[in-house]
C-alpha positions in Angstrom: 10.9 17.3 -19.1 10.6 16.8 -15.4 10.3 20.7 -14.5 7.8 20.9 -17.4 5.8 18.1 -15.9 6.3 19.6 -12.4 5.0 22.9 -13.2 1.8 21.4 -14.9 1.2 19.1 -12.4 1.4 21.6 -9.5 -0.7 24.0 -11.3 -3.3 21.4 -11.9 -3.2 20.6 -8.2 -4.0 24.0 -7.2 -7.7 23.5 -8.6 -10.2 22.9 -5.8 -10.6 19.3 -5.0 -14.3 19.7 -6.1 -13.1 20.7 -9.5 -10.8 17.6 -9.4 -13.9 15.6 -8.7 -15.8 16.9 -12.0 -12.4 15.8 -13.9 -12.5 12.3 -12.2 -16.2 12.0 -13.4 -15.0 12.8 -17.0 -12.2 10.5 -16.6 -14.2 7.6 -15.3 -16.5 7.8 -18.6 -13.2 7.8 -20.6 -11.4 4.9 -18.9 -14.2 2.7 -18.6 -16.3 3.1 -21.4 -14.0 4.4 -24.2 -10.3 3.1 -23.4 -11.5 0.1 -20.9 -8.5 0.4 -19.2 -7.5 -3.0 -18.1 -11.0 -4.3 -18.2 -10.1 -8.0 -18.7 -7.9 -8.0 -16.0 -10.4 -6.2 -13.4 -13.2 -8.6 -14.7 -11.2 -11.6 -14.3 -9.8 -10.8 -10.7 -13.1 -9.7 -9.6 -14.9 -13.1 -10.9 -12.3 -15.5 -9.5 -12.1 -13.7 -6.1 -15.8 -13.7 -5.6 -17.4 -16.5 -7.3 -20.2 -16.4 -5.2 -21.5 -13.0 -6.5 -23.7 -12.7 -9.5 -22.5 -11.1 -12.7 -24.6 -7.7 -11.9 -22.9 -7.7 -8.3 -19.8 -7.9 -9.7 -20.3 -5.3 -12.5 -21.6 -3.0 -9.7 -18.3 -3.5 -8.1 -16.3 -2.9 -11.2 -18.1 0.8 -11.9 -17.8 1.7 -8.2 -14.0 0.6 -8.5 -13.2 2.8 -11.7 -15.2 5.6 -10.1 -12.8 5.2 -7.1 -9.6 4.7 -9.3 -10.4 8.0 -11.1 -10.6 9.8 -7.7 -7.4 8.2 -6.3 -5.7 9.8 -9.7 -7.0 13.4 -9.2 -6.4 13.0 -5.3 -2.9 12.1 -6.1 -2.5 15.2 -8.1 -4.3 17.3 -5.5 -1.7 15.9 -2.8 1.3 18.0 -4.8 0.0 21.2 -3.2 -2.3 20.2 -0.3 -1.5 22.0 2.9 -0.8 20.5 6.1 -3.9 21.6 7.6 -6.3 20.2 4.6 -4.3 17.0 4.7 -4.9 16.4 8.4 -8.5 17.0 8.0 -8.8 14.4 4.8 -6.8 12.0 6.0 -7.2 10.9 9.6 -5.9 8.0 11.7 -7.5 6.3 14.7 -5.4 4.7 17.6 -2.1 7.0 17.2 -1.6 6.8 20.7 -0.3 3.3 20.4 2.2 4.2 17.9 3.2 7.2 19.9 3.4 5.3 22.8 5.8 2.8 21.1 8.1 5.7 20.1 8.3 7.3 23.7 9.6 3.8 25.0 12.3 4.1 21.9 10.6 1.1 19.8 10.6 1.4 16.1 7.3 0.4 14.3 6.3 -1.5 11.2 3.2 -0.6 9.4 1.5 -2.8 6.9 -1.0 -1.6 4.3 -2.2 -2.5 0.9 -3.3 -0.8 -2.2 -6.4 0.1 -0.9 -8.2 3.5 -0.5 -5.8 6.4 -1.0 -2.4 4.8 -0.1 -0.6 7.9 -1.4 -2.3 10.0 1.5 -1.0 7.6 4.2 2.5 9.3 3.6 1.1 12.0 5.6 1.3 9.9 8.8 4.7 11.4 10.1 2.6 14.7 10.8 0.9 13.1 13.8 4.1 11.5 15.3 5.6 12.7 18.9 9.0 13.2 19.3 11.9 13.0 16.8 11.0 9.8 15.1 11.6 9.3 11.2 8.6 8.3 9.1 9.7 6.0 6.0 8.0 4.1 3.4 9.5 1.4 1.1 9.0 1.9 -2.5 10.2 0.5 -6.0 11.6 3.0 -8.2 9.1 4.0 -11.3 10.9 3.1 -14.5 9.8 6.6 -16.1 12.5 8.7 -14.4 10.2 11.8 -14.7 7.5 10.1 -12.8 9.8 8.6 -10.3 10.9 11.7 -9.3 7.7 13.5 -9.4 6.2 10.8 -7.0 9.2 11.2 -4.6 8.8 14.6 -4.2 5.0 14.3 -3.6 5.4 11.5 -1.0 8.1 13.3 0.8 6.0 16.7 1.3 4.7 15.7 4.7 8.0 14.5 6.0 8.1 10.9 5.2 11.2 9.6 3.7 11.2 7.2 0.7 13.6 4.1 1.1 14.5 2.1 -2.1 13.6 -1.7 -1.5 17.4 -2.8 -2.1 18.7 -0.2 0.6 15.8 -0.1 3.3 17.0 -2.8 5.6 20.6 -1.0 5.9 19.3 2.3 6.5 16.7 1.0 9.0 19.2 -1.0 11.0 21.8 1.9 10.9 19.3 4.2 12.5 18.4 1.3 15.3 22.0 1.4 15.9 22.3 5.1 16.4 19.2 5.5 18.5 16.7 6.7 16.0 13.5 5.2 16.1 11.3 4.9 13.0 7.7 4.2 11.8 8.0 2.2 8.4 5.1 1.7 5.9 5.1 -1.3 3.7 2.7 -2.1 0.8 3.0 -5.8 0.8 0.1 -7.0 -1.8 2.4 -6.9 -4.8 3.4 -9.8 -7.0 7.1 -11.1 -5.8 9.7 -12.5 -8.0 9.8 -16.2 -8.4 13.0 -16.2 -6.2 11.1 -14.3 -3.4 8.2 -16.7 -3.1 8.7 -17.7 0.5 5.1 -18.2 1.5 1.8 -18.7 -0.2 -1.4 -17.4 1.8 -5.0 -18.4 0.4 -6.0 -14.9 -0.3 -9.5 -13.7 -2.0 -10.1 -17.3 -3.1 -6.6 -17.6 -4.8 -3.4 -19.4 -4.0 -1.1 -16.3 -3.5 2.7 -15.9 -3.5 3.4 -13.1 -0.9 6.2 -10.8 -0.1 7.7 -11.5 3.2 10.3 -8.7 3.4 8.4 -6.8 5.9 8.1 -9.5 8.0 11.9 -10.4 7.8 13.0 -6.7 8.5 10.4 -6.4 11.5 11.9 -9.6 13.3 15.3 -8.8 12.9 14.8 -5.2 14.3 12.1 -6.7 16.6 9.5 -3.8 16.0 6.2 -3.6 17.2 3.8 -4.3 14.0 0.6 -2.7 12.9 -1.8 -3.1 10.3 -3.8 0.0 8.8 -7.5 -0.7 8.5 -8.4 2.2 5.8 -12.0 3.2 5.1 -13.9 6.1 2.9 -16.4 7.6 5.0 -17.1 10.0 2.2 -15.5 11.2 -1.1 -12.3 13.0 -0.4 -12.0 11.8 3.1 -10.1 8.7 4.7 -9.7 7.3 8.1 -7.1 4.6 8.8 -7.6 2.7 12.0 -4.6 1.3 13.5 -4.6 -2.1 14.5 -1.8 -3.8 16.5 -0.4 -7.2 15.0 2.3 -8.0 17.5 4.2 -6.3 20.5 7.4 -7.7 19.4 7.9 -9.2 16.1 10.8 -11.7 17.1 8.1 -13.5 19.5 6.0 -14.6 16.6 6.4 -17.9 14.7 7.6 -17.8 11.0 5.4 -16.2 8.7 2.6 -15.3 11.3 2.9 -11.8 10.4 2.5 -12.3 6.8 -0.6 -14.4 7.2 -2.2 -12.3 9.7 -1.7 -9.1 7.4 -3.5 -11.0 4.4 -6.2 -11.9 6.6 -6.7 -8.3 7.9 -6.2 -7.1 4.2 -8.7 -9.8 3.2 -11.5 -8.5 5.7 -10.6 -4.9 4.6 -11.4 -5.7 0.8 -14.6 -7.7 1.6 -16.0 -5.1 3.3 -15.9 -2.5 0.4 -14.2 -4.2 -2.7 -14.4 -1.4 -4.9 -11.3 0.4 -3.0 -8.7 -2.1 -3.8 -6.5 -2.1 -7.1 -8.2 -4.6 -9.2 -6.5 -3.4 -12.4 -3.2 -4.9 -10.7 -2.5 -8.2 -12.5 -2.2 -9.8 -8.8 -2.2 -13.6 -9.8 0.0 -13.6 -12.7 2.5 -16.0 -11.4 1.3 -19.2 -10.2 2.7 -22.0 -7.9 2.6 -24.3 -11.0 5.0 -22.0 -12.7 7.2 -21.7 -9.5 7.5 -25.4 -9.3 8.4 -25.8 -13.1 11.0 -23.5 -12.5 12.8 -24.6 -9.7 13.8 -28.5 -8.5 12.3 -29.5 -5.2 15.5 -29.0 -3.1 15.7 -25.4 -4.5 11.8 -25.0 -3.7 12.2 -26.0 -0.1 15.0 -23.6 0.4 13.0 -20.5 -1.0 10.0 -21.4 0.8 11.8 -22.0 4.1 13.6 -18.6 3.9 12.8 -15.7 6.3 
């Protein structure tokens, strides 16, 4: 099944991107008007995140989101055979000299990003590194084994290594001990499990449980920390502006980096809300449920962990 799917996906990816966008427009009609893919989740997330907006404004964001989401799907397929030259043209980075300066000093780097714009194309960042540093990204295995292998292949095409969450810290620490510098990306806007709810920022008008794993790893390894502020100047093109969050993670107060990340991500989303993954049920777990699951002493232990 993997090899059959691989072949079909690869052959489809060979189509010119302009044809992919025609397919995206067709897919938009199917997902939005026929299947109504996760429409209740999208509408609930938008209305509770932007209570000040009118129904008309929310519907406009909603339609733009589904248009972009279908573009994301075809762009991800296209990535399967994109050349390095084409990827460099379509996924650009501003401020790379900061990261390359860190690398030249033997400093490893932590990069925060969200499910915003095309996060799959961010795996091309290693194309721009100076020296012999390793580019890596944390990931959660997909339950479907075929899709998991396909995405691992795609995300590794431009020299990025995918590190499974449970193994990432050991690998990164071993690289550091052996003198290897790394630049590691963390998509940190997912829903943590109840036992991993160490911090609750106020994000998009919600009391929000947050992953703090990126901050813990950055603190132990004392990395420099950046945020990728991504925008889409036109269809098929993205620019990621590299914003420094901390020169040395160990110097920051507990949860400073997590809070800073959510403030920066919120600013990105408010600027162009259609490019965030609204179909993800981000707020399905609440503080009330967390409090009901754990006695007060256990809650304090979990919340104070870093």
